[in-house]
C-alpha positions in Angstrom: -2.8 -10.4 -3.0 -4.3 -7.0 -2.6 -3.4 -4.6 0.2 -6.6 -5.5 2.0 -5.9 -9.2 2.7 -3.3 -8.9 5.4 -5.1 -6.1 7.3 -8.3 -8.2 7.2 -6.5 -11.3 8.6 -4.9 -9.2 11.3 -8.2 -7.6 12.3 -9.8 -11.1 12.7 -6.8 -12.4 14.6 -6.9 -9.5 17.0 -10.7 -9.5 17.4 -12.7 -10.8 20.3 -15.4 -12.1 17.9 -15.5 -12.2 14.1 -17.9 -13.2 11.3 -17.8 -13.6 7.6 -20.3 -14.2 4.8 -20.8 -13.5 1.1 -22.8 -10.4 0.1 -26.0 -11.4 -1.6 -28.5 -9.8 -4.0 -30.9 -9.4 -1.0 -28.3 -7.1 0.7 -28.0 -4.9 -2.3 -31.7 -4.8 -3.2 -31.2 -6.6 -6.5 -34.0 -9.0 -5.6 -36.5 -6.2 -5.2 -36.4 -6.5 -1.4 -36.4 -3.3 0.5 -34.5 -4.5 3.5 -31.9 -2.1 5.0 -28.2 -2.9 5.6 -26.5 -6.3 6.0 -28.6 -9.2 7.2 -26.9 -11.4 9.8 -28.0 -14.9 10.8 -28.9 -15.6 14.4 -25.6 -17.4 15.0 -24.0 -14.0 14.7 -25.8 -12.7 17.8 -22.6 -12.6 20.0 -21.1 -10.2 17.4 -23.9 -7.8 18.3 -24.8 -8.1 22.0 -23.7 -9.9 25.1 -27.1 -11.6 25.2 -29.3 -12.7 22.3 -32.3 -10.6 21.4 -35.7 -11.7 22.7 -38.8 -12.2 20.5 -41.2 -9.4 21.0 -38.6 -6.6 21.4 -36.2 -4.6 19.4 -32.7 -3.8 20.8 -29.9 -1.9 19.2 -26.6 -0.1 19.8 -24.6 2.4 17.9 -21.0 1.6 16.9 -18.1 2.8 14.8 -17.0 0.5 12.0 -13.8 1.1 10.2 -14.0 -0.2 6.6 -11.1 -1.4 4.5 -8.7 0.0 7.1 -9.6 3.4 5.5 -12.9 5.1 6.5 -15.3 4.9 9.4 -19.1 4.8 9.6 -21.3 5.5 12.6 -23.6 2.5 12.3 -26.3 0.7 14.1 -26.5 -2.9 15.1 -30.0 -3.9 15.7 -32.1 -7.0 16.6 -35.7 -6.9 15.2 -37.9 -9.0 17.3 -41.3 -7.4 17.1 -44.1 -8.6 15.0 -43.1 -11.2 12.5 -39.5 -10.2 12.4 -36.7 -12.2 14.1 -33.4 -11.0 12.6 -30.1 -9.1 13.1 -28.9 -6.4 10.8 -26.1 -3.8 10.5 -27.5 -0.5 9.2 -26.7 3.2 8.8 -23.7 3.5 6.6 -24.2 7.0 5.4 -24.4 8.4 1.8 -22.2 7.0 -0.9 -21.4 3.8 1.1 -19.8 1.7 -1.6 -20.6 -1.9 -0.5 -24.4 -2.1 -1.0 -24.3 -1.9 -4.8 -24.9 -4.8 -7.2 -21.2 -4.9 -8.0 -20.5 -6.3 -4.5 -22.7 -9.4 -4.9 -20.4 -12.4 -4.3 -17.8 -10.4 -2.4 -16.8 -11.6 1.1 -17.9 -9.4 4.0 -15.8 -9.7 7.2 -16.8 -8.0 10.4 -14.5 -8.2 13.5 -15.3 -6.8 17.0 -12.3 -5.0 18.4 -14.4 -3.6 21.4 -18.1 -3.6 22.1 -18.5 -0.2 20.3 -15.7 -0.5 17.7 -15.5 -2.9 14.8 -13.2 -3.5 11.8 -14.9 -4.6 8.5 -13.5 -5.6 5.1 -15.0 -6.5 1.8 -12.8 -8.7 -0.3 -13.5 -9.0 -4.0 -10.5 -10.7 -5.6 -10.8 -14.5 -5.8 -7.2 -15.0 -4.5 -7.9 -12.7 -1.5 -11.1 -14.6 -0.7 -9.4 -18.0 -1.0 -6.4 -17.0 1.0 -8.6 -15.5 3.8 -10.7 -18.7 4.0 -7.6 -20.8 4.0 -6.0 -18.8 6.8 -8.9 -19.7 9.1 -9.5 -23.2 7.8 -12.8 -22.3 6.2 -14.6 -23.6 3.1 -17.2 -21.6 1.3 -19.8 -23.7 3.1 -18.3 -22.6 6.4 -19.1 -19.0 5.9 -22.2 -17.2 7.2 -21.1 -17.9 10.7 -18.7 -16.8 13.4 -15.1 -17.5 12.7 -13.3 -19.9 15.1 -10.5 -17.5 15.9 -9.1 -19.5 18.8 -9.3 -22.8 16.9 -6.5 -21.8 14.5 -2.9 -21.2 15.3 -1.7 -17.7 15.5 1.0 -16.7 13.0 3.6 -16.5 15.8 2.8 -20.1 16.7 3.0 -21.3 13.1 6.3 -19.5 12.7 7.7 -21.1 15.9 6.7 -24.5 14.6 8.5 -23.9 11.3 11.6 -22.7 13.1 11.6 -25.7 15.4 11.5 -28.1 12.4 14.4 -26.3 10.7 16.5 -26.1 13.8 16.1 -29.9 14.3 18.0 -30.4 11.1 20.9 -28.2 12.1 24.1 -29.4 13.8 25.9 -26.1 13.0 25.0 -22.6 11.6 23.9 -22.9 8.0 25.2 -20.5 5.3 23.9 -17.0 5.9 22.0 -17.0 2.6 20.3 -20.2 3.5 19.3 -18.8 6.9 18.0 -15.6 5.4 16.0 -17.4 2.7 14.4 -19.8 5.3 13.5 -16.9 7.7 11.8 -15.1 4.9 9.9 -18.1 3.6 8.8 -19.2 7.1 7.7 -15.7 8.1 5.8 -15.2 4.8 4.1 -18.6 5.1 3.1 -18.1 8.8 1.7 -14.6 8.2 0.2 -15.1 4.7 2.6 -12.6 3.1 2.4 -12.5 -0.7 5.2 -12.0 -3.3 3.8 -8.4 -3.7 4.7 -7.3 -0.2 8.3 -6.4 -0.9 7.0 -4.2 -3.8 4.1 -2.6 -1.9 5.7 -2.3 1.5 9.4 -2.8 1.3 10.2 -0.8 4.5 7.8 -2.9 6.6 8.6 -6.3 5.3 12.4 -5.7 5.6 12.1 -5.1 9.3 9.8 -8.1 9.7 12.3 -10.4 7.9 15.2 -9.1 10.0 13.3 -9.8 13.2 12.3 -13.2 11.9 15.8 -14.1 11.1 17.1 -13.0 14.5 14.5 -15.3 16.1 15.8 -18.2 13.9 19.4 -17.3 14.6 18.8 -17.4 18.4 17.1 -20.8 18.2 20.0 -22.2 16.2 22.5 -20.6 18.5 20.9 -22.2 21.6 21.2 -25.6 20.0 24.7 -25.2 18.6 26.1 -23.7 21.9 24.1 -25.8 24.3 27.2 -27.8 25.3 29.3 -24.7 25.9 26.7 -23.3 28.3 26.6 -26.5 30.4 30.3 -27.3 30.8 32.6 -25.4 33.1 35.3 -23.1 31.8 39.0 -23.7 32.7 39.6 -20.0 33.5 38.2 -16.5 32.9 40.2 -16.0 29.7 38.5 -19.0 28.1 35.1 -17.7 29.2 35.8 -14.3 27.7 37.2 -15.7 24.5 34.1 -17.9 24.1 31.7 -15.0 24.8 33.5 -12.7 22.3 33.4 -15.4 19.7 29.6 -15.8 20.1 29.0 -12.0 20.1 31.1 -11.6 16.9 29.1 -14.3 15.2 25.9 -12.4 16.1 27.2 -9.1 14.8 28.6 -10.4 11.5 25.5 -12.5 10.8 23.2 -9.5 11.5 25.1 -7.5 8.8 24.9 -10.3 6.3 21.2 -10.8 7.0 20.5 -7.1 6.2 22.3 -7.4 2.9 20.5 -10.6 1.9 17.1 -9.2 2.6 17.8 -5.9 0.8 19.0 -8.0 -2.2 15.7 -9.9 -2.2 13.7 -6.7 -2.1 15.7 -5.1 -4.9 15.2 -8.2 -7.0 11.4 -8.2 -6.3 11.3 -4.6 -7.4 13.2 -5.4 -10.6 16.0 -3.1 -9.8 19.4 -3.8 -11.5 22.2 -4.2 -9.0 25.4 -6.1 -8.1 26.7 -6.8 -4.7 30.3 -6.5 -3.5 31.7 -4.9 -6.6 35.4 -4.1 -6.5 35.6 -0.4 -7.3 39.0 1.1 -6.7 41.8 -0.8 -4.9 40.2 -3.2 -2.5 37.1 -1.2 -1.9 33.8 -3.1 -2.0 30.6 -1.2 -1.5 27.7 -3.4 -0.6 25.5 -2.5 -3.6 26.3 -0.9 -7.0 23.4 0.0 -9.2 23.1 -1.1 -12.0 26.3 -3.2 -11.8 30.1 -3.3 -11.8 30.4 -3.3 -15.5 28.6 0.0 -15.8 30.7 1.4 -12.9 34.0 0.6 -14.6 32.9 1.9 -18.0 33.9 5.5 -17.9 31.6 6.4 -20.8 28.6 5.3 -18.6 27.0 8.5 -17.2 27.7 9.0 -13.5 24.2 10.3 -12.9 22.9 6.8 -13.7 25.2 5.2 -11.1 24.1 4.7 -7.5 26.2 3.3 -4.7 24.8 2.1 -1.4 26.3 0.7 1.8 24.2 -1.3 4.3 25.0 -1.3 8.0 22.8 -2.3 10.9 24.5 0.4 13.0 26.6 3.3 11.7 27.5 5.8 14.4 31.2 5.2 13.6 31.4 3.0 10.5 29.5 5.2 8.2 32.7 6.9 7.0 33.6 3.8 5.1 30.7 4.4 2.8 32.0 7.9 1.8 35.3 6.4 0.4 34.0 3.2 -1.3 33.4 4.4 -4.9 35.2 7.4 -6.4 33.0 7.7 -9.5 29.9 8.3 -7.4 30.1 11.7 -5.9 27.1 11.1 -3.7 26.8 7.8 -1.9 23.9 6.3 0.1 23.9 4.5 3.5 21.0 2.2 4.5 20.9 1.6 8.3 18.3 0.2 10.7 19.8 2.3 13.5 16.9 4.4 15.0 18.4 7.9 15.0 21.6 9.7 14.7 22.8 13.0 16.1 22.6 16.3 14.3 26.3 16.5 14.3 26.7 13.1 12.6 24.1 14.0 10.0 25.8 17.3 9.2 29.1 15.5 8.8 27.5 12.9 6.5 25.9 15.7 4.5 29.3 17.4 4.1 30.8 14.2 2.8 27.9 13.6 0.4 26.4 10.6 2.1 22.6 10.3 2.1 20.8 8.3 4.7 18.2 5.7 4.0 16.2 4.1 6.9 13.0 2.1 7.2 10.1 4.6 6.9 9.0 4.0 10.5 12.4 5.1 11.8 12.5 8.5 10.2 10.7 10.0 13.1 13.6 9.1 15.4 15.9 11.5 13.6 16.2 15.2 14.4 13.3 17.1 12.9 15.5 19.4 10.8 16.9 16.4 8.9 13.8 14.3 8.3 13.0 15.6 4.9 16.5 14.7 3.7 16.3 11.2 4.9 14.8 8.6 2.5 12.7 5.6 3.1 13.7 2.3 1.4 10.6 2.7 -0.9 11.7 6.2 -1.8 15.3 5.0 -2.6 14.0 2.2 -4.8 11.8 4.7 -6.7 14.8 7.0 -7.3 17.0 4.1 -8.5 14.2 2.8 -10.8 13.8 6.3 -12.3 17.6 6.5 -13.0 17.5 3.1 -14.6 14.5 3.8 -16.6 16.3 5.9 -19.2 19.8 4.5 -19.5 21.0 5.1 -23.1 20.5 2.1 -25.4 24.2 2.0 -26.3 25.0 0.6 -22.9 22.5 -2.2 -23.2 25.3 -4.9 -23.5 26.6 -3.8 -20.0 23.2 -4.6 -18.5 23.0 -8.2 -19.6 
């Protein structure tokens, strides 16, 4: 899947009206025709105007179209009704517009109205992208060249809810955390059309989406497992408090495990060598050691090729654990989903050689003077891959 497929799907799902068709030789001028812009069939009239054009008159409007989620054209939507003409076209794309060349014949054109004067448009060229887009909206190739039935297909959130309901129906207790995490990922990816490339292309975004998806799954299982507790009376206040604390502790511990499981999946997808819960010194167990425990415990292995990372959903107090979990690594890293820390905390982390990693969208929540020192997950993965790219060959047996 290319980076265009998911934005194209999202644009159509969020649109008031959407249309798709294959680009033809007539569009590009390859047939010798001198027509201008993209021809649209009469069934696409609602994409243009509130009322269909009338024979004998031309009507038009000027709109902005954002192409490929990248650049915008000031274009014209027009109905030609005078003389012998009776057709709709989208015209005026400016110089160097890339999608009216012969190379685009056979590509899928998608146009989605976000407001009467603003449209999103995509041109998909890869076979997999075209097939996946059509499948998402239950279209065959014969069903193109017409408006897309946006409301006739389930929204991703509805598909995801159905998948969760089916899974929860099989649960009498909480599944193993790895099973829950894996199902949450699979269900979310299936519902939203996410490809295996997403953890590589957008690790920061997909991590947050998986975490949110798993929390929705957890809450659904929690409601079922604890339904009896919520309907029967408690013998006294102590019993009520003990039960509530037990439920809250389960929530917190599972949130931490979910974060580790999803990070592990992303590291694996990016072909990063790592090992979880390595015993370093004493009973210390950092969440992730890169490349692995064998390298960590081989004192000939260069320390500048070792990376140690802790993962904590929140870290205002517990971050200090990370600073002491691996003596061989002078500089440790802490991944957290917590949106923001104080300047005082960040200065203390810096003094103890702890680097902060957060989802890219969270960096803006941190004090401005520290933002350049905070890494995104994608940035961290890039750093680790660079370190692992030139490990001396004599240590190859440790990497098996």
